[in-house]
All heavy atoms as an XYZ file, in Angstrom:
1024
protein
N      20.981     69.085    115.386
C      21.988     70.089    115.238
C      22.644     70.349    116.574
O      22.062     70.125    117.617
N      23.886     70.783    116.531
C      24.627     71.063    117.752
C      25.344     72.394    117.605
O      25.890     72.694    116.543
C      25.639     69.948    118.026
C      26.302     70.056    119.374
S      27.507     68.747    119.695
C      26.458     67.310    119.755
N      25.339     73.171    118.684
C      25.985     74.465    118.680
C      26.710     74.662    120.002
O      26.242     74.205    121.042
C      24.937     75.553    118.491
O      25.519     76.830    118.579
N      27.847     75.340    119.971
C      28.569     75.710    121.184
C      28.510     77.217    121.339
O      28.691     77.952    120.366
C      30.029     75.268    121.102
O      30.125     73.871    121.037
N      28.263     77.679    122.567
C      28.189     79.111    122.841
C      29.028     79.440    124.060
O      29.253     78.586    124.924
C      26.731     79.584    123.039
C      25.905     79.374    121.785
C      26.084     78.901    124.229
N      29.470     80.694    124.138
C      30.315     81.153    125.245
C      29.559     82.108    126.167
O      30.100     83.100    126.647
C      31.585     81.808    124.701
C      32.472     80.884    123.856
C      33.637     81.652    123.259
C      32.964     79.707    124.690
N      28.281     81.801    126.394
C      27.439     82.521    127.340
C      26.665     81.485    128.148
O      26.558     80.334    127.744
C      26.445     83.490    126.643
C      27.176     84.587    125.897
C      25.504     82.736    125.719
N      26.126     81.895    129.291
C      25.312     80.963    130.067
C      24.009     80.683    129.322
O      23.581     81.479    128.471
C      24.971     81.529    131.463
O      24.103     82.650    131.307
C      26.231     81.915    132.228
N      23.368     79.595    129.656
C      22.093     79.285    129.005
C      21.038     80.324    129.377
O      20.183     80.649    128.562
C      21.613     77.867    129.358
O      21.548     77.721    130.775
C      22.546     76.817    128.765
N      21.107     80.870    130.593
C      20.160     81.933    130.968
C      20.359     83.166    130.092
O      19.379     83.790    129.673
C      20.310     82.306    132.446
C      19.677     81.289    133.355
O      18.822     80.507    132.946
N      20.108     81.271    134.597
N      21.622     83.530    129.835
C      21.883     84.679    128.965
C      21.360     84.411    127.556
O      20.763     85.279    126.928
C      23.382     84.986    128.917
C      23.923     85.550    130.210
C      25.443     85.613    130.211
O      26.120     84.708    129.731
N      25.981     86.693    130.770
N      21.582     83.197    127.073
C      21.123     82.843    125.725
C      19.598     82.867    125.650
O      19.024     83.453    124.728
C      21.659     81.463    125.334
C      21.329     81.006    123.926
C      21.980     81.906    122.888
C      21.772     79.560    123.727
N      18.950     82.250    126.621
C      17.487     82.197    126.619
C      16.856     83.578    126.759
O      15.732     83.796    126.306
C      16.992     81.278    127.738
C      17.243     79.789    127.531
C      16.940     79.023    128.815
C      16.440     79.252    126.372
N      17.570     84.508    127.373
C      17.004     85.845    127.568
C      17.206     86.762    126.360
O      16.656     87.861    126.317
C      17.607     86.501    128.808
O      18.968     86.818    128.591
N      17.954     86.302    125.363
C      18.142     87.123    124.158
C      16.785     87.281    123.467
O      16.004     86.340    123.375
C      19.161     86.491    123.225
C      20.563     86.531    123.831
C      21.601     86.341    122.795
C      22.976     86.458    123.398
N      23.410     87.809    123.603
N      16.485     88.475    122.969
C      15.149     88.775    122.439
C      14.666     87.831    121.329
O      13.489     87.529    121.272
C      15.276     90.200    121.899
C      16.529     90.744    122.437
C      17.393     89.609    122.886
N      15.552     87.360    120.490
C      15.109     86.539    119.352
C      15.517     85.077    119.447
O      15.406     84.345    118.472
C      15.658     87.122    118.048
C      15.081     88.480    117.761
O      13.951     88.778    118.123
N      15.863     89.332    117.114
N      15.991     84.635    120.629
C      16.456     83.247    120.711
C      15.368     82.256    120.327
O      15.566     81.377    119.510
C      16.997     82.893    122.103
C      17.297     81.421    122.208
C      18.440     80.901    121.637
C      16.413     80.554    122.829
C      18.709     79.544    121.694
C      16.670     79.192    122.889
C      17.825     78.685    122.321
N      14.205     82.398    120.930
C      13.131     81.431    120.674
C      12.739     81.399    119.202
O      12.607     80.344    118.598
C      11.917     81.765    121.543
C      10.870     80.698    121.478
C       9.575     81.120    122.161
N       8.649     80.045    122.210
C       8.060     79.500    121.144
N       8.336     79.933    119.955
N       7.211     78.500    121.268
N      12.574     82.563    118.607
C      12.169     82.643    117.206
C      13.247     82.062    116.283
O      12.934     81.355    115.333
C      11.864     84.092    116.816
C      10.604     84.653    117.450
C      10.789     85.099    118.904
O      11.952     85.161    119.386
O       9.772     85.360    119.560
N      14.512     82.361    116.571
C      15.603     81.844    115.733
C      15.756     80.335    115.883
O      15.991     79.629    114.901
C      16.922     82.554    116.076
C      16.932     84.017    115.699
C      16.753     84.221    114.203
O      17.369     83.546    113.400
N      15.896     85.160    113.838
N      15.627     79.823    117.102
C      15.705     78.374    117.319
C      14.569     77.672    116.593
O      14.766     76.647    115.930
C      15.660     78.065    118.816
N      13.380     78.240    116.691
C      12.223     77.643    116.028
C      12.396     77.662    114.503
O      12.111     76.672    113.824
C      10.956     78.383    116.433
C       9.692     77.712    115.971
C       8.451     78.324    116.597
O       8.529     79.393    117.222
O       7.396     77.706    116.434
N      12.883     78.760    113.970
C      13.115     78.850    112.526
C      14.131     77.798    112.082
O      13.967     77.153    111.040
C      13.596     80.250    112.150
N      15.183     77.610    112.874
C      16.206     76.600    112.555
C      15.597     75.202    112.558
O      15.873     74.385    111.680
C      17.351     76.705    113.562
C      18.474     75.746    113.309
C      19.352     75.934    112.246
C      18.677     74.652    114.142
C      20.396     75.057    112.013
C      19.713     73.773    113.919
C      20.567     73.978    112.860
O      21.600     73.093    112.625
N      14.739     74.925    113.538
C      14.121     73.610    113.638
C      13.094     73.355    112.534
O      12.719     72.211    112.291
C      13.464     73.447    115.007
C      14.443     73.330    116.170
C      13.717     73.547    117.493
C      15.142     71.983    116.154
N      12.638     74.389    111.869
C      11.654     74.237    110.797
C      12.284     74.241    109.407
O      11.571     74.136    108.410
C      10.600     75.340    110.886
C       9.675     75.254    112.099
C       8.803     76.486    112.193
C       8.833     73.986    112.054
N      13.618     74.376    109.325
C      14.284     74.368    108.015
C      13.960     73.088    107.260
O      13.889     72.010    107.838
C      15.806     74.462    108.187
C      16.366     75.825    108.560
C      17.872     75.703    108.802
C      16.089     76.843    107.476
N      13.786     73.225    105.973
C      13.502     72.072    105.107
C      14.675     71.849    104.163
O      15.379     72.783    103.782
C      12.234     72.322    104.271
C      11.005     72.621    105.066
C      10.431     71.387    105.690
C       9.120     71.730    106.383
N       8.483     70.616    106.975
N      14.875     70.590    103.788
C      15.917     70.238    102.824
C      15.309     70.373    101.435
O      14.524     69.542    101.007
C      16.404     68.815    103.065
C      17.509     68.403    102.118
O      17.907     69.219    101.258
O      17.982     67.264    102.225
N      15.676     71.433    100.734
C      15.126     71.694     99.405
C      16.109     71.352     98.294
O      16.033     71.890     97.201
C      14.725     73.171     99.293
C      13.606     73.514    100.250
O      12.676     72.743    100.415
N      13.713     74.652    100.894
N      17.063     70.457     98.601
C      18.048     70.078     97.582
C      17.372     69.438     96.383
O      16.315     68.816     96.489
C      19.071     69.094     98.159
C      20.008     69.761     99.148
O      20.264     70.953     99.042
N      20.498     68.995    100.092
N      17.994     69.597     95.242
C      17.465     69.027     94.009
C      17.279     67.522     94.182
O      18.126     66.833     94.720
C      18.452     69.295     92.871
C      17.929     68.898     91.517
C      18.892     69.283     90.415
O      19.551     70.332     90.547
O      18.971     68.526     89.455
N      16.162     67.030     93.755
C      15.862     65.612     93.876
C      15.125     65.260     95.157
O      14.666     64.155     95.335
N      15.005     66.194     96.059
C      14.281     65.962     97.300
C      12.888     66.558     97.136
O      12.689     67.751     97.255
C      15.010     66.603     98.487
C      14.292     66.324     99.795
O      13.296     65.618     99.831
N      14.811     66.887    100.863
N      11.928     65.691     96.883
C      10.572     66.158     96.595
C       9.699     66.327     97.827
O       8.622     66.886     97.738
C       9.877     65.176     95.633
C      10.588     65.132     94.296
O      11.139     66.139     93.865
N      10.603     63.975     93.676
N      10.155     65.828     98.975
C       9.252     65.850    100.128
C       9.598     66.923    101.155
O       8.977     66.979    102.203
C       9.211     64.476    100.812
C      10.576     64.040    101.300
O      11.567     64.732    101.124
N      10.617     62.869    101.910
N      10.559     67.790    100.866
C      10.910     68.867    101.797
C      11.063     68.368    103.236
O      10.446     68.882    104.158
C       9.865     69.982    101.775
C      10.051     70.900    100.605
O      11.107     70.927     99.987
N       9.029     71.660    100.290
N      11.880     67.350    103.442
C      12.063     66.799    104.776
C      12.795     67.792    105.677
O      13.621     68.574    105.219
C      12.864     65.487    104.734
O      14.099     65.724    104.058
C      12.093     64.400    104.025
N      12.458     67.732    106.962
C      13.111     68.595    107.932
C      14.585     68.216    108.050
O      14.943     67.050    107.995
C      12.433     68.474    109.287
C      11.119     69.214    109.329
C      10.370     69.084    110.616
C      11.212     69.084    111.838
N      10.452     69.080    113.067
N      15.423     69.215    108.230
C      16.855     68.992    108.352
C      17.215     68.635    109.795
O      18.019     67.748    110.042
C      17.642     70.241    107.897
C      19.122     70.058    108.071
C      17.309     70.574    106.451
N      16.619     69.304    110.770
C      16.965     69.133    112.177
C      15.687     68.981    113.004
O      14.764     69.777    112.881
C      17.758     70.357    112.692
C      18.054     70.230    114.169
C      19.041     70.543    111.910
N      15.666     67.952    113.855
C      14.531     67.756    114.762
C      14.839     68.236    116.174
O      13.933     68.604    116.914
C      14.134     66.279    114.819
C      13.498     65.814    113.534
O      12.628     66.530    113.008
O      13.876     64.739    113.033
N      16.133     68.183    116.554
C      16.549     68.565    117.906
C      17.796     69.434    117.805
O      18.705     69.132    117.034
C      16.864     67.327    118.773
C      17.369     67.725    120.153
C      15.647     66.432    118.904
N      17.824     70.498    118.585
C      18.990     71.369    118.670
C      19.593     71.222    120.060
O      18.895     71.381    121.061
C      18.588     72.827    118.428
C      19.669     73.887    118.663
C      20.832     73.711    117.697
C      19.065     75.281    118.534
N      20.890     70.877    120.117
C      21.628     70.843    121.381
C      22.519     72.070    121.423
O      23.251     72.338    120.474
C      22.502     69.593    121.480
C      21.800     68.249    121.532
C      22.827     67.126    121.574
C      20.892     68.170    122.728
N      22.455     72.807    122.520
C      23.305     73.976    122.701
C      24.211     73.688    123.891
O      23.738     73.429    124.994
C      22.483     75.253    122.955
C      23.410     76.446    123.137
C      21.505     75.499    121.804
N      25.521     73.703    123.638
C      26.520     73.430    124.664
C      27.128     74.752    125.095
O      27.728     75.460    124.287
C      27.604     72.500    124.114
C      27.105     71.234    123.404
C      28.278     70.446    122.851
C      26.271     70.388    124.338
N      26.978     75.095    126.353
C      27.448     76.378    126.878
C      28.710     76.167    127.712
O      28.778     75.243    128.526
C      26.348     76.995    127.745
O      26.835     78.071    128.496
N      29.692     77.040    127.504
C      30.914     77.042    128.315
C      31.214     78.473    128.724
O      31.316     79.362    127.874
C      32.103     76.480    127.533
C      33.482     76.671    128.182
C      33.581     75.911    129.491
C      34.575     76.236    127.230
N      31.324     78.693    130.025
C      31.655     80.009    130.558
C      32.747     79.818    131.605
O      32.663     78.912    132.444
C      30.420     80.683    131.201
C      30.798     81.989    131.869
C      29.337     80.908    130.155
N      33.784     80.666    131.549
C      34.834     80.655    132.562
C      34.460     81.705    133.612
O      34.315     82.879    133.297
C      36.220     80.969    131.953
C      36.538     80.010    130.802
C      37.297     80.927    133.035
C      36.597     78.543    131.173
N      34.302     81.267    134.841
C      33.915     82.155    135.930
C      35.081     83.049    136.348
O      36.223     82.823    135.951
C      33.424     81.325    137.117
C      32.253     80.381    136.831
C      31.947     79.528    138.047
C      31.025     81.171    136.408
N      34.795     84.045    137.165
C      35.819     84.982    137.624
C      36.979     84.287    138.329
O      38.113     84.747    138.270
C      35.212     86.035    138.558
C      34.291     86.994    137.820
O      34.441     87.143    136.585
O      33.414     87.588    138.469
N      36.699     83.161    139.005
C      37.755     82.440    139.709
C      38.530     81.490    138.791
O      39.391     80.744    139.233
C      37.182     81.673    140.900
C      36.210     80.570    140.501
O      35.978     80.358    139.295
O      35.658     79.928    141.417
N      38.211     81.513    137.486
C      38.907     80.682    136.503
C      38.302     79.304    136.304
O      38.767     78.543    135.457
N      37.279     78.977    137.061
C      36.646     77.662    136.943
C      35.672     77.641    135.762
O      34.892     78.575    135.592
C      35.904     77.323    138.226
N      35.734     76.575    134.962
C      34.768     76.471    133.860
C      33.414     75.994    134.370
O      33.324     75.225    135.321
C      35.399     75.413    132.948
C      36.203     74.562    133.874
C      36.682     75.472    134.976
N      32.361     76.474    133.742
C      31.010     75.977    134.017
C      30.371     75.631    132.683
O      30.506     76.373    131.710
C      30.166     76.995    134.815
O      28.879     76.436    135.073
C      29.995     78.293    134.082
N      29.730     74.491    132.630
C      29.120     74.016    131.390
C      27.646     73.717    131.613
O      27.255     73.199    132.650
C      29.815     72.750    130.893
C      31.251     72.973    130.472
C      31.844     71.655    129.961
N      33.244     71.761    129.687
C      33.776     71.921    128.483
N      32.987     72.001    127.423
N      35.080     71.978    128.311
N      26.863     74.039    130.596
C      25.429     73.756    130.615
C      25.021     73.203    129.246
O      25.732     73.403    128.260
C      24.631     75.023    130.905
C      24.918     75.637    132.259
C      24.260     76.988    132.406
O      24.613     77.904    131.633
O      23.390     77.114    133.274
N      23.877     72.547    129.211
C      23.337     71.990    127.965
C      21.867     72.369    127.860
O      21.125     72.262    128.838
C      23.462     70.450    127.928
C      24.930     70.019    128.024
C      22.812     69.884    126.661
C      25.113     68.516    128.148
N      21.462     72.802    126.668
C      20.046     72.989    126.350
C      19.666     71.953    125.299
O      20.417     71.719    124.356
C      19.773     74.365    125.755
C      19.856     75.586    126.645
C      19.560     76.842    125.814
C      18.886     75.496    127.798
N      18.505     71.345    125.459
C      17.919     70.467    124.449
C      16.649     71.166    123.992
O      15.763     71.439    124.807
C      17.601     69.064    125.016
C      17.001     68.176    123.945
C      18.838     68.425    125.624
N      16.566     71.473    122.694
C      15.461     72.271    122.164
C      14.814     71.533    120.996
O      15.512     71.054    120.101
C      15.976     73.643    121.672
C      14.830     74.511    121.182
C      16.778     74.351    122.752
N      13.486     71.443    121.000
C      12.771     70.808    119.883
C      11.320     71.258    119.882
O      10.777     71.682    120.898
C      12.829     69.289    119.999
O      12.162     68.677    118.910
N      10.683     71.141    118.728
C       9.248     71.357    118.629
C       8.491     70.081    118.995
O       7.292     70.105    119.182
C       8.875     71.824    117.224
C       9.435     73.224    116.957
C       8.860     73.916    115.788
C       7.401     74.114    115.764
N       6.838     75.042    116.745
N       9.217     68.977    119.132
C       8.624     67.688    119.479
C       9.037     67.351    120.913
O      10.171     66.970    121.164
C       9.103     66.620    118.498
C       8.458     65.278    118.730
O       8.225     64.882    119.862
N       8.199     64.567    117.648
N       8.106     67.491    121.851
C       8.444     67.290    123.261
C       8.828     65.841    123.574
O       9.577     65.600    124.515
C       7.301     67.755    124.159
O       6.133     67.035    123.887
N       8.350     64.889    122.786
C       8.737     63.492    123.008
C      10.223     63.278    122.716
O      10.889     62.513    123.414
C       7.911     62.548    122.136
O       6.582     62.530    122.574
N      10.740     63.967    121.700
C      12.174     63.869    121.413
C      12.993     64.464    122.554
O      14.025     63.906    122.939
C      12.517     64.580    120.105
C      12.048     63.905    118.826
C      12.358     64.786    117.617
C      12.697     62.548    118.668
N      12.544     65.581    123.107
C      13.236     66.183    124.246
C      13.191     65.220    125.431
O      14.204     64.996    126.100
C      12.634     67.550    124.615
C      13.261     68.089    125.902
C      12.829     68.543    123.479
N      12.039     64.632    125.670
C      11.898     63.677    126.772
C      12.851     62.495    126.595
O      13.480     62.048    127.556
C      10.452     63.191    126.845
O      10.291     62.257    127.869
N      12.971     61.982    125.371
C      13.893     60.874    125.088
C      15.343     61.289    125.333
O      16.136     60.522    125.890
C      13.738     60.379    123.649
C      12.430     59.645    123.411
O      11.740     59.284    124.400
O      12.084     59.444    122.230
N      15.698     62.518    124.927
C      17.064     63.007    125.145
C      17.333     63.181    126.639
O      18.414     62.841    127.123
C      17.284     64.327    124.420
C      17.384     64.214    122.920
S      18.854     63.351    122.362
C      20.132     64.447    122.939
N      16.361     63.719    127.368
C      16.503     63.882    128.819
C      16.730     62.526    129.469
O      17.626     62.356    130.293
C      15.271     64.595    129.425
C      15.260     64.487    130.951
C      15.229     66.044    128.981
N      15.926     61.540    129.079
C      16.063     60.197    129.628
C      17.457     59.639    129.337
O      18.112     59.085    130.229
C      14.978     59.283    129.050
C      15.030     57.896    129.642
O      14.983     57.774    130.886
O      15.150     56.923    128.860
N      17.933     59.798    128.109
C      19.264     59.311    127.753
C      20.346     60.012    128.566
O      21.214     59.376    129.158
C      19.522     59.507    126.253
C      20.937     59.210    125.861
C      21.373     57.907    125.725
C      21.833     60.237    125.641
C      22.689     57.628    125.379
C      23.150     59.981    125.287
C      23.572     58.667    125.161
N      20.306     61.341    128.596
C      21.341     62.102    129.291
C      21.367     61.820    130.789
O      22.431     61.814    131.410
C      21.162     63.598    129.036
C      21.462     64.066    127.612
C      21.004     65.502    127.413
C      22.945     63.921    127.291
N      20.219     61.584    131.382
C      20.151     61.356    132.820
C      20.396     59.903    133.226
O      20.823     59.654    134.356
C      18.774     61.787    133.356
C      18.497     63.271    133.222
S      19.680     64.325    134.078
C      19.397     63.864    135.771
N      20.156     58.944    132.325
C      20.140     57.543    132.743
C      21.124     56.622    132.025
O      21.349     55.518    132.501
C      18.720     56.977    132.592
C      17.735     57.726    133.458
O      17.980     57.962    134.628
N      16.625     58.135    132.864
N      21.674     57.031    130.905
C      22.571     56.139    130.175
C      23.946     56.101    130.841
O      24.460     57.133    131.278
C      22.697     56.596    128.717
C      23.311     55.514    127.861
O      24.552     55.488    127.756
O      22.556     54.695    127.304
N      24.542     54.917    130.913
C      25.863     54.769    131.537
C      26.926     55.610    130.841
O      27.853     56.089    131.478
C      26.290     53.297    131.529
C      25.492     52.412    132.456
C      26.060     51.013    132.537
C      25.844     50.307    131.213
N      26.212     48.888    131.236
N      26.774     55.807    129.531
C      27.803     56.529    128.781
C      27.828     58.026    129.087
O      28.789     58.712    128.753
C      27.607     56.319    127.270
O      26.416     56.935    126.837
N      26.803     58.556    129.746
C      26.772     59.984    130.077
C      26.981     60.240    131.571
O      27.028     61.399    131.987
C      25.435     60.619    129.641
O      24.370     60.000    130.362
C      25.216     60.479    128.144
N      27.144     59.196    132.341
C      27.265     59.342    133.793
C      28.440     60.237    134.190
O      28.352     61.008    135.152
C      27.389     57.976    134.465
N      29.544     60.169    133.440
C      30.741     60.945    133.787
C      30.507     62.455    133.693
O      31.261     63.239    134.266
C      31.930     60.542    132.905
C      31.835     61.030    131.490
C      32.528     62.161    131.083
C      31.055     60.357    130.556
C      32.440     62.617    129.785
C      30.968     60.809    129.258
C      31.661     61.937    128.867
N      29.461     62.876    132.973
C      29.167     64.298    132.854
C      28.549     64.876    134.133
O      28.576     66.076    134.347
C      28.217     64.553    131.681
C      28.754     64.205    130.301
C      27.658     64.346    129.257
C      29.957     65.066    129.946
N      27.996     64.003    134.979
C      27.366     64.418    136.228
C      26.322     65.520    135.977
O      26.378     66.607    136.557
C      28.431     64.890    137.225
C      27.864     65.117    138.624
O      26.831     64.495    138.955
O      28.440     65.933    139.362
N      25.375     65.218    135.084
C      24.360     66.199    134.703
C      23.266     66.326    135.755
O      22.854     65.344    136.359
C      23.724     65.808    133.370
C      24.637     65.865    132.159
C      23.932     65.303    130.938
C      25.099     67.286    131.894
N      22.814     67.554    135.936
C      21.679     67.843    136.805
C      20.658     68.618    135.984
O      20.967     69.677    135.451
C      22.136     68.657    138.008
C      23.039     67.869    138.936
C      23.698     68.734    139.972
C      24.655     67.964    140.839
N      25.701     67.259    140.133
N      19.454     68.048    135.877
C      18.405     68.712    135.119
C      17.874     69.875    135.934
O      17.456     69.717    137.073
C      17.287     67.730    134.784
C      16.227     68.321    133.902
C      15.263     67.242    133.444
C      14.117     67.871    132.720
N      12.842     67.589    133.328
N      17.925     71.067    135.342
C      17.461     72.261    136.047
C      16.001     72.557    135.772
O      15.274     72.964    136.662
C      18.322     73.462    135.671
C      19.724     73.368    136.219
C      20.493     74.655    136.050
O      20.008     75.578    135.373
O      21.599     74.729    136.592
N      15.585     72.409    134.517
C      14.197     72.710    134.188
C      13.857     72.148    132.815
O      14.728     71.793    132.045
C      13.930     74.213    134.195
C      14.743     74.980    133.157
C      14.525     76.476    133.230
O      15.138     77.106    134.086
O      13.728     76.975    132.417
N      12.578     72.047    132.555
C      12.074     71.647    131.253
C      10.698     72.273    131.100
O       9.895     72.239    132.035
C      11.978     70.123    131.168
O      11.563     69.724    129.889
N      10.442     72.863    129.946
C       9.135     73.473    129.742
C       8.783     73.506    128.256
O       9.652     73.492    127.403
C       9.082     74.881    130.339
C      10.092     75.818    129.763
N      11.370     75.895    130.236
C      10.029     76.706    128.748
C      12.051     76.795    129.546
N      11.253     77.296    128.631
N       7.481     73.506    128.001
C       6.939     73.613    126.654
C       6.061     74.853    126.620
O       5.050     74.916    127.314
C       6.109     72.367    126.291
O       6.943     71.215    126.397
C       5.568     72.458    124.870
N       6.491     75.848    125.833
C       5.751     77.112    125.786
C       5.668     77.625    124.353
O       6.403     77.179    123.472
C       6.436     78.203    126.647
O       7.762     78.393    126.169
C       6.459     77.830    128.106
N       4.781     78.582    124.146
C       4.687     79.254    122.851
C       5.193     80.689    122.993
O       5.710     81.077    124.046
C       3.267     79.187    122.283
C       2.260     79.941    123.122
O       2.604     80.651    124.067
N       0.994     79.782    122.791
N       5.034     81.495    121.938
C       5.518     82.883    121.962
C       4.843     83.733    123.032
O       5.381     84.742    123.463
C       5.319     83.547    120.595
C       6.382     83.139    119.612
O       7.504     82.823    119.997
N       6.036     83.126    118.347
N       3.649     83.338    123.447
C       2.921     84.079    124.478
C       3.225     83.564    125.878
O       2.549     83.910    126.835
C       1.411     84.006    124.218
C       1.042     84.642    122.899
O       1.630     85.648    122.518
N       0.095     84.048    122.203
N       4.223     82.676    125.971
C       4.634     82.067    127.234
C       3.529     81.217    127.848
O       3.469     81.032    129.060
C       5.126     83.122    128.227
C       6.288     82.601    129.040
O       6.934     81.644    128.651
N       6.545     83.236    130.153
N       2.634     80.693    127.012
C       1.594     79.773    127.463
C       2.188     78.367    127.459
O       2.899     77.987    126.536
C       0.390     79.821    126.523
C      -0.251     81.185    126.441
C      -1.243     81.305    125.304
O      -1.053     80.675    124.247
O      -2.202     82.075    125.473
N       1.892     77.588    128.493
C       2.401     76.225    128.600
C       1.384     75.235    128.074
O       0.205     75.532    127.953
C       2.720     75.895    130.060
O       3.745     76.719    130.524
N       1.864     74.028    127.785
C       0.973     72.952    127.381
C       1.604     71.622    127.748
O       2.813     71.544    127.953
C       0.670     73.013    125.889
C       1.780     72.533    124.994
C       1.276     72.348    123.580
C       2.084     71.263    122.902
N       1.455     70.674    121.800
N       0.803     70.552    127.810
C       1.355     69.238    128.116
C       2.239     68.741    126.970
O       2.101     69.190    125.826
C       0.122     68.342    128.262
C      -1.056     69.216    128.158
C      -0.623     70.556    127.674
N       3.152     67.798    127.242
C       3.993     67.238    126.183
C       3.171     66.648    125.047
O       2.060     66.172    125.250
C       4.780     66.147    126.904
C       4.775     66.572    128.324
C       3.458     67.260    128.541
N       3.734     66.676    123.841
C       3.025     66.228    122.651
C       4.021     65.786    121.584
O       5.148     66.250    121.560
C       2.167     67.372    122.118
O       1.756     67.147    120.813
N       3.596     64.903    120.687
C       4.420     64.520    119.543
C       4.212     65.463    118.370
O       4.860     65.341    117.346
C       4.066     63.098    119.083
C       4.537     62.060    120.068
O       5.510     62.326    120.785
O       3.922     60.982    120.127
N       3.289     66.393    118.485
C       2.935     67.310    117.408
C       3.984     68.401    117.300
O       4.117     69.241    118.180
C       1.566     67.917    117.684
C       1.120     68.864    116.587
O       1.774     68.902    115.534
O       0.116     69.560    116.794
N       4.765     68.398    116.204
C       5.807     69.407    116.049
C       5.417     70.470    115.025
O       6.251     71.219    114.559
C       7.151     68.785    115.703
C       7.129     67.999    114.405
O       6.057     67.891    113.780
O       8.196     67.508    114.004
N       4.139     70.543    114.699
C       3.679     71.531    113.724
C       2.921     72.679    114.385
O       2.293     73.470    113.721
C       2.785     70.860    112.670
C       3.574     69.900    111.807
O       4.746     70.201    111.515
O       3.021     68.860    111.444
N       2.968     72.756    115.688
C       2.251     73.840    116.356
C       3.214     74.955    116.758
O       4.363     74.975    116.353
C       1.447     73.314    117.557
C       2.330     72.654    118.600
O       3.551     72.901    118.609
O       1.791     71.903    119.430
N       2.755     75.870    117.560
C       3.548     77.046    117.936
C       4.371     76.836    119.198
O       4.892     77.798    119.745
C       2.617     78.245    118.152
C       1.990     78.703    116.860
O       2.594     78.491    115.805
O       0.889     79.272    116.924
N       4.486     75.612    119.678
C       5.150     75.365    120.949
C       6.567     74.828    120.751
O       6.861     74.126    119.793
C       4.333     74.387    121.789
C       3.078     75.001    122.318
C       1.933     75.067    121.538
C       3.033     75.536    123.596
C       0.773     75.646    122.017
C       1.884     76.112    124.090
C       0.749     76.170    123.302
N       7.437     75.185    121.684
C       8.831     74.771    121.673
C       9.140     74.191    123.054
O       8.770     74.777    124.069
C       9.713     75.996    121.411
C      11.148     75.790    120.993
C      11.208     75.084    119.638
C      11.851     77.131    120.884
N       9.799     73.031    123.091
C      10.179     72.412    124.357
C      11.670     72.595    124.575
O      12.467     72.337    123.669
C       9.819     70.917    124.378
O       8.414     70.787    124.194
C      10.216     70.260    125.684
N      12.029     73.036    125.781
C      13.424     73.282    126.126
C      13.716     72.601    127.456
O      13.002     72.804    128.440
C      13.717     74.790    126.254
C      13.426     75.497    124.931
C      15.165     75.029    126.699
C      13.526     77.005    124.990
N      14.775     71.780    127.485
C      15.266     71.178    128.726
C      16.657     71.746    128.986
O      17.463     71.892    128.068
C      15.320     69.664    128.613
N      16.927     72.046    130.248
C      18.186     72.700    130.625
C      18.922     71.848    131.658
O      18.305     71.382    132.622
C      17.867     74.081    131.185
C      19.055     74.881    131.606
C      18.578     76.242    132.106
C      19.661     76.963    132.833
N      19.206     78.218    133.412
N      20.228     71.677    131.453
C      21.064     70.888    132.349
C      22.286     71.676    132.788
O      22.858     72.432    132.003
C      21.594     69.628    131.640
C      20.544     68.672    131.206
C      19.942     68.806    129.965
C      20.145     67.630    132.021
C      18.970     67.919    129.549
C      19.178     66.741    131.613
C      18.591     66.885    130.370
N      22.707     71.448    134.021
C      23.987     71.914    134.526
C      24.920     70.706    134.504
O      24.528     69.613    134.929
C      23.832     72.436    135.959
C      25.079     73.021    136.559
C      25.400     74.400    135.996
O      24.515     75.166    135.678
N      26.666     74.698    135.854
N      26.131     70.877    133.992
C      27.083     69.781    133.937
C      27.982     69.853    135.164
O      28.760     70.792    135.326
C      27.918     69.858    132.660
C      28.885     68.697    132.510
C      29.605     68.731    131.183
O      29.022     69.066    130.169
N      30.873     68.379    131.199
N      27.875     68.854    136.050
C      28.657     68.843    137.285
C      30.136     68.608    137.065
O      30.964     69.059    137.836
N      30.501     67.885    136.005
C      31.900     67.631    135.680
C      32.268     68.506    134.491
O      32.114     68.107    133.351
C      32.120     66.154    135.337
C      33.528     65.870    134.857
O      34.414     66.712    134.936
N      33.738     64.671    134.349
N      32.786     69.714    134.733
C      33.057     70.632    133.618
C      34.212     70.211    132.723
O      34.373     70.757    131.645
C      33.366     71.959    134.316
C      33.842     71.574    135.664
C      33.121     70.298    136.020
N      34.991     69.209    133.155
C      36.111     68.765    132.324
C      35.688     67.672    131.346
O      36.423     67.353    130.435
C      37.251     68.278    133.200
C      37.851     69.412    134.024
C      39.001     68.952    134.865
C      39.532     70.137    135.659
N      40.632     69.771    136.519
N      34.517     67.097    131.539
C      34.033     66.029    130.666
C      33.630     66.556    129.310
O      32.881     67.510    129.211
N      34.138     65.936    128.248
C      33.794     66.356    126.894
C      32.415     65.825    126.543
O      32.121     64.647    126.730
C      34.815     65.825    125.889
O      34.374     66.079    124.571
N      31.573     66.685    125.980
C      30.210     66.274    125.631
C      30.097     65.896    124.170
O      29.041     65.529    123.709
C      29.252     67.426    125.943
C      29.328     67.800    127.408
C      28.744     69.116    127.691
N      29.537     70.171    127.082
C      29.260     71.461    127.187
N      28.214     71.829    127.855
N      29.999     72.371    126.618
N      31.171     65.992    123.424
C      31.116     65.710    121.997
C      31.652     64.330    121.665
O      31.931     64.029    120.531
C      31.884     66.783    121.230
C      31.263     68.152    121.372
C      32.039     69.180    120.609
C      31.452     70.558    120.817
N      32.226     71.588    120.135
N      31.824     63.486    122.666
C      32.375     62.150    122.437
C      31.354     61.245    121.800
O      30.215     61.294    122.041
C      32.850     61.540    123.747
C      34.002     62.304    124.325
C      34.445     61.723    125.671
O      33.812     60.870    126.237
N      35.550     62.229    126.150
């Protein structure tokens, strides 16, 4: 899933229910008629942030959010190393896997636990479109 927001990623992450709402979104199941296995709809949520600073300059950030830390790691690797994303001039600011109690844990492929992995990037080229 992909979402665009008009606040900084720090502002978004500090909202009281962000973690719970992101986790609920990532746990949605496809219950359409004929779907007997309740497959997950979204494994990774990308949040694209755009804020215009007081001096009129745009600033862009990206969050990669998932319950599966291996998927986040794969996205981080792609965003940082693929030739097709080089023009974005991304800088990874942080990455962490925590639960509601702010307890950390090592990366895991297990997406059925209480942990959420979030990677945060600053986009050095604010004019580069990330939806290409």
